[in-house]
N, C-alpha and C positions, 0 to 999 in steps of 0.2 A: 048818649052821654058821647061828649067831644073825643076823638082819638088823638092822643098826645103823643103818639109813638113818631119818631123820628129817624132820619137817614144818618148813620153812622159811618164813619171809616172802615171800607170793607174791602178784602183782599180774598182771591180765591186761586187756587194754585195746585198744582201736583207738588206732591212731598213723598218724603221717605221716613218712616218709622225704623228704629233699630231698637232691638229688646235688650234685655239685661245680660242675655248671652252672646249679643252680636249679630244676630240673625236680623236682615234688612225685609221691608214689606213697601212697595209702593202704594200709596193713599191718594185720595182726593181731601184736600182742605179748603176751609173756607172760615175766615174771621173777621168778626165785626167788633172793632175796637171800641172798648168803652169810652164815653164822652169826656169822663173824667177820672183820674185815677181813684182806686178805691170802689169803682163799680165794677159788676161783672162783666168780663169779656164773653161775647157769643163765639163759641169755638166748636166747629161740626169738623168731624173726622170719618171718613168712610173708607170702606175697602171695596175697590172695584170688583165686579163679578169675574172680570177677565183673569185676575190673578188667583182665584179660589180653584181648589180646595188648598188651605193653609193648614199646617201643623206645627205645633210647638213653638209657640210665641208668649214669652213670659213678661210680667210686670217687673219694674218699671221701665219705660221706654223714653227715648228721644226722638223728636220729631225736626227734620230741616226740610227746607224747601228743595225741591230737586233740582232746580235749573243751576246753572253756574255763573249766572248774570252777578258780576259784582256790585252792581249798582243797587240789588235789592235782596236782603237775608232776612228770615224767619226762622226763629229757634224756640222750640217748646222743651223744657227740662223736666225729668222725673214726672214723666205722663202715666196716670195710673187708669186703668180700664175696668170696668165691671164685667162687660160683655165685648168679645170681640168675635163677629160673625166668621167663622172659617171656611163654610161651603153654601151652596143654595143648590136647590133640586127643583126643576130640571137645571143643568148647568145653563149659564148665560154669558154672553159676551158683552152685553152693555147693561148700564147701571151700575150700582153700588149700595152696599149695605152700611148702615151707621155703626160707629163704635160708641157703646155707653161710656162716656168719660166720668171719672170719679174726682180726680186731681190732677192739678199740674201745679208744679213747684214755681215756675218763672214763664214767662214769655218774654222775646226780644224781637224787635223789628228795626231794621237798620236800613237807611235809605241814603245814597250818595246824593248830596246836593252842592250848589255852587257857593252857599253861605261858609265864609271863612271864619266867623266868629266864634270865640271859645265861652262856652257856657255850661254850666251844671247846674239842674234842677234836681232836688230831693223831693218828691211829693210825699205829704205825710196825712194821717189821719186828722180829720176835722174836729178841734177842741173846742167843746162847749165854751169856753171861756171868750172866744173870739167871735161868737156868733153876733153879738152886739157892737163890735168894733168896727169903726170906719165904714164905708157906704157898701151897700150888697148890690148897687147898681153897676154894671159893668163901665169900666173906663174906656178912654178911647185905645189905650195901649194893651185893654184886658188885663192889666195888673195893678195892684196897689200895695205899696210898701207900708208893712205895718211896725216895723222894728228892724234895728240893727244889732247884731250881737258880735262882739270879738271873741274868737275861739282861739286858745293859745297853739292848737295844731293847724287850723285851717284859716285863720285870719277872720275878716268881716264875713257874717254868714247874714244873710237878708231874709227875714220872714216876710212872705207875700201871700196875698190873696189872689187867685187866678179865676178868669172866667173862659169857660169854653163854650161853643154855640155849634147847634146842628141843625139842619132844615127840618121842619116838620113834614111828613109825608102828605103829599096832596095840597098843600100850601105853600104860600110865599114866605110864611112866617118862620123865625127861628125859636129854639128853645134854648136857653141859657142856663148854664149849671156853675157852679163855683166849687172851688176847694183851697188849700193852703200848699205853700211850698217853702223849702229852704235853698236859696240861691248860693251856692258856696264857689268863691274865688280863691282857690290856694294861692298862698304868697309866691310858690315856687313855680305856678303857671301850668302844671301839670294835672290834667284830667283823668287819673286812674281811677276808674270808678271804685275798685277794692279799698284803696287807700283813704278816699274821700268818705267812704260809708264808714269805715274803721273810725275816722276822724270825728265823724258825727254822731257817733254812739254816746259820746258822754252827754252831748248836747241834748239828746232826745231822753236820755235817762233822768236828767235835773229838770228838763222843762216838763215831762210828765208827772214830777213831785208837784212843781210849783202849779201845774194847770189843774193838779188831782184829777187825772186823766191820762192812760197810756198813751202816749204819741210814737207811731209806728209807721215805719218806711212802708209806702204803698208800692213806689217804685220810682224810678229816676230818668231823667231825659239829658242828652249832652248834645252839643254842637261841638264838632273837633274834628280837624284835618279833613274837612269838606263833606263830613257825614253828619246824619241827624240819626242818632242812637236812641232808643226807647225801650224800657225795660219795666214789665209789670211783675210784682210780686204776687203769688196766689190768684192768677188772673180768674178763675173759675169760682171764686169765692169772694163776695161782696165784704170788704173791710171796714167794720165800724167799731169803736170802743165806748165805753161809758165813764160818765163820771161818777167817782165812789169817794165819797166824804160826808160832811155834815150838810144839813138841809136848813133853811133854803142853801142853795148853792153858793158857796164862797171860794175864794181862790187864793193863793199865797202870794200873788203877783196882779198887777193890773197892766195895761198896754204901756203905760208910761214907767212903770217901775221895772218892766221886764229886762231891758237891756241890761242896768246896772247888776240887779240881783243875778241874772244869769253870768255875767262877767265874773262876779265875784265868786259865784259857786264854781265856775269852771276853772278858775286860777285855784281856788283851794283844792279841787278834787284833783287837778294833775300835779298838785304839792303833796298830795298824801302818799304816804309808804305803800307798797304793793298790799299789805294786808289790810289794811284800813279802805283803801280804794275798794278791795274786793267786800268789804262790809256794807259799803255805799252801793255797790252793785246789787249785791244780795237784797238789802231792803227795798231798792228802788224796783226790783223785778216783782217781788212779792206784794208790794205797796200798792201798785197800779197793774191788776192782771189783765191780760188782753182781751179775755172773753169774760162775761158775768158768770160766775160761780157761786156756788151754795155759801152760807156763813160759815159752815163749820169748816168747808175746805179752805176758804180765805182766811179764818182765824187760824187754822193749824199751820198753813202755808207762812203766815207772818211770824207765827209763835217758832216755829223750827229755825227760822233766820236769826230772830232773836236770841234765842236758846245757843244757838251756834256760836254767835258773837260773842255772848256771855261767857261762854267756857272758854273759848280762844282767847278773851281778854284777861281771863282771871290769873291770878298767882297761885300755883298749888301750895298746900300746907302741908308742913312735915307731918307724918303719921304719929299717933300716939301709940302705945305700947298695946293697948286694946285694939286700936284699928288694925296694927300687924296682925295680931292674932285673929283678927276677924278675916283678913284677907288670906290668912293660912286655910281656917276653915271652909272660906267660900272656895277655894281651890280644891280642897278635898272632897267637898260636895259635888263639883262639878265633874272631877274625875269619876265619883260613882256613877253618874249618868252617861258617861261617855259611849258605853257600849250599847245600851239600850234606847238612849233617848239623846242622841248628838246635839239636836237643836237646844234642848234645855241646858246641856253640859256649856255650849258655848254663850248662851243667854247669862249664866251665873259667871263664867269666866271673865265676861265681859263688864259685869258689873265689880268684879274684883279687881280688874285692871283699873276701872274709873277710881275705886277707892284707893288703891294703891298710888296712882298720879297725884292724889290730893286734890280732886275736882271737888269744888265745894257745891253744896246741893243748888238746884235751878234758882230757886227764889233768891238766896244769897247771891247766886253769881249774877243775876239780873239786876239786883239794887245796888250791886258794886258797880256795874257797868253805868247805869244811870248817875251815880255818885261820881264816877270816873268823867263823864263827859258833862258833867252840871246839867242833866235833863230835868226839867220842870215837871213832875209827874203828879203832885199833892191835888190836883183838880180833877185827876183821872181816875177810872177804876183801878184799884190798888192791885199789885201784883201778888202780894200774900195774902195770908187769911184762908179760912175754910171754903170761902166764895171769890176768891181772888183769881185774876188771870192763870197762875200757875194749876189751882184746882180745876178751872174750867177745862184747861188743857188735859188734864189726867182724865177726867170725866170723859172727854171726846176720844182720847187715846184709847181707853179701856171699854168704853161702852158706846161710843158712836153718838151722832148727835140727837137720837131719841133720849138719851140722858140730861139733856140742856134743854130748859124751856125755851122755845124759838124768839121769842122777844128779848129775853135776858142776852141770849146769845148775840142777837143782833145788835143790841147796845154794846156789850163788851166787845164785840168785833171791831165797832166804830173806834171805841176808846183806844183799843191795841193798834189801830191804824194811826191813830195820833200820836201815840207814843213813838211809833217806829218813826214817824215823819219827823218829829221833835228830834229823834237822835240823828237821823240823816243831817239835820241841819246843825247839830252840835259837833258831829264829827268833822263836819266842814268849817266848824267856826264861825258859822253865820248867825246874825242877829235874828232873834225871833220876836216880831213884832207883836202888839196888842191883839191885832185880828187872828194871827195864829194861835194864839191861846184862849180864843172862841170863849169870851164872856157869857155863855148860857143862852145864845140867842136858840140855838137847836135845843129842843125839849130834853133830849136825849144826852145832853151835857149838864142838867141842871142836877144839883145834889140829891134833892128829895125824890125826883123820879129815878134815879139809880138806886138809891136805898130802897125804895118800893119794888124795884124790878128784882133786886137781890134776895127778896123774902120768898119769892118763888122759882128762883134759879134753878134749882135742881129737882122742882117738884113737875116735872115733866111727865106726861101721858104716852106711855110705849105703845 
């Protein structure tokens, strides 16, 4: 079998680890940088035998290059280890014992360079939607511009594909890899990483909705003040995200409509009031999970956000005389449990408070929310009814996923995701195209199939 291992950019140096209590330890460190952002970095940290024995070193730690050379700097933050060797018998002066690393929050490598250009690239996870866009062959500049999006906070954002090459071991050949980045050129000319990342957050949220896949920051690269600054998020953990929605895969944009759709969405997003912006943030987060999770977890995450938004958007109703008496009775019952069962007392009091505030039932709140924002839901799984989305939520909350048929739950979860997706569009005031209404290409969206699945929705084998 042909060996495709390749030579990566490698650094070996003396470093110092500082633990959570401020104690310091000299270590040997070797880092092989990933070829593209999102790949795993090879990081080896070892304790020299000459500094042993060691006592009392606590997670998490920070690692920094020991030498004071301003031209080169390496930082590893929030480093966690599974095992740190503290002694060796018999004692030795030479050699080192490796530390078993489990997690590193970030890695930063800074080198001084003579290039005076100002540039900030944000490296993002690879969207499935862009796999068949443009050319996958390296260009002369190793970059291909796919779209330009104007962001109210950062100005023009350029979506690009990039290529990185590394030499194959034992040959003269090159191994080329490709990924995607957003090039930011802030209008004020400042390249403050934190400000740019905060400004790009809304771009990534809305892009995730349109691509039907979580788009996450893998790291960034900056050329500024004659320095080349590179930052990797979670360098020990390869970062991949998955498409989640109808099949066969369909997206809410294409590469030609992306700039206009994103600019309309960004303008609307930044014009929302604080509460509605938080609604969109919550929906975007649960709609596009970072990692693949079970149907029940995804359903409950999306439903919690939908229910919370519905309750916060609802108008409290004045209590009737009977409801007022019911609140008093509930409080009385809660007091009777206070000494022997405080948890039950708190739950009953919580329900009493909910009734007192005039919060309508969940089904009514969600239906009112959809009516308020003119969300089209007639073609999707209903919210109300004995086997509606609220009924599924109740079964999952009180009995767990074993109470709902797996196939029925999977279909209902898809429908809930489409409802929340449409709600995002409607809050932002965006038009929903025919493609977004999904005219039945996916079998799970066909009325006959849905009604058949509902027949055995709660006939699950425990």
